[in-house]
C-alpha positions as CSV (number, residue, x, y, z in Angstrom):
1,X,-7.9,-14.0,2.0
2,X,-5.4,-11.6,4.7
3,X,-4.5,-8.1,3.5
4,X,-2.3,-6.9,0.7
5,X,1.0,-6.4,1.5
6,X,2.1,-3.3,2.1
7,X,5.7,-1.3,3.3
8,X,6.4,1.6,4.4
9,X,9.1,4.0,3.1
10,X,10.1,7.3,4.6
11,X,9.1,9.1,7.0
12,X,8.4,12.7,6.1
13,X,5.1,14.2,7.7
14,X,2.6,13.6,4.5
15,X,1.4,10.2,2.8
16,X,1.3,8.7,-0.3
17,X,0.8,5.2,-1.4
18,X,1.6,3.7,-4.5
19,X,-1.0,0.8,-6.0
20,X,1.0,-1.9,-7.5
21,X,-0.4,-4.2,-9.9
22,X,1.7,-5.5,-13.3
23,X,4.5,-7.6,-12.6
24,X,7.3,-7.0,-10.6
25,X,5.5,-5.2,-6.9
26,X,5.0,-2.6,-5.0
27,X,8.8,-2.5,-4.1
28,X,9.3,-1.3,-7.9
29,X,8.9,2.2,-6.9
30,X,10.9,1.9,-3.5
31,X,14.2,4.5,-5.6
32,X,10.7,6.9,-5.8
33,X,9.6,6.3,-2.8
34,X,13.2,7.3,-0.9
35,X,13.8,10.5,-2.8
36,X,10.7,11.5,-0.6
37,X,11.7,9.8,2.5
38,X,11.9,13.2,4.3
39,X,9.0,15.1,2.6
40,X,6.8,11.9,2.6
41,X,6.3,8.7,3.9
42,X,5.4,6.0,1.5
43,X,2.6,2.9,1.3
44,X,3.3,0.8,-1.4
45,X,0.8,-1.6,-1.7
46,X,0.0,-4.8,-3.8
47,X,-2.9,-5.0,-5.2
48,X,-4.7,-8.8,-5.1
49,X,-2.2,-11.1,-7.2
50,X,0.0,-9.1,-7.4
51,X,3.3,-9.0,-5.9
52,X,3.5,-10.3,-2.1
53,X,-0.2,-9.7,-2.2
54,X,-2.7,-13.2,-1.9
55,X,-4.1,-14.2,-4.8
56,X,-7.4,-14.6,-5.9
57,X,-9.2,-17.7,-7.2
58,X,-11.3,-15.3,-9.9
59,X,-10.9,-11.9,-11.4
60,X,-12.6,-9.2,-9.6
61,X,-12.4,-6.0,-9.4
62,X,-15.8,-5.2,-7.1
63,X,-13.3,-8.1,-4.7
64,X,-10.0,-6.0,-4.9
65,X,-11.8,-2.2,-3.8
66,X,-13.0,-3.8,-1.0
67,X,-9.9,-4.9,-0.6
68,X,-8.4,-1.6,-0.2
69,X,-11.0,-0.4,1.0
70,X,-10.7,-2.0,3.8
71,X,-7.1,-1.7,4.0
72,X,-6.4,2.0,3.2
73,X,-8.9,2.6,6.1
74,X,-6.6,0.3,8.4
75,X,-3.9,2.8,7.1
76,X,-6.0,5.9,8.3
77,X,-6.1,4.4,12.2
78,X,-3.2,3.2,12.1
79,X,-1.5,6.8,10.9
80,X,-3.4,8.5,13.4
81,X,-2.4,6.4,15.9
82,X,1.6,7.2,15.2
83,X,0.7,10.5,14.2
84,X,-1.6,11.5,17.1
85,X,-3.2,13.9,13.9
């Protein structure tokens, strides 16, 4: 399985993560993310089997947690590189 679908909105110094997992997709949080754009960069994540993220052969919360943790680690590393934290 490839990585989860992630959309980043805003350019503020704070970082927020919105997890989407019920119908639609992460961009459903786009209006809120845009309103917060000056204060925070919002990361809109489609959980597995939702939105534009890949679909699995079976439903497994442990797998989903591992995928989300892996995506989170990647986002932290990217933030460190981008903002020289």
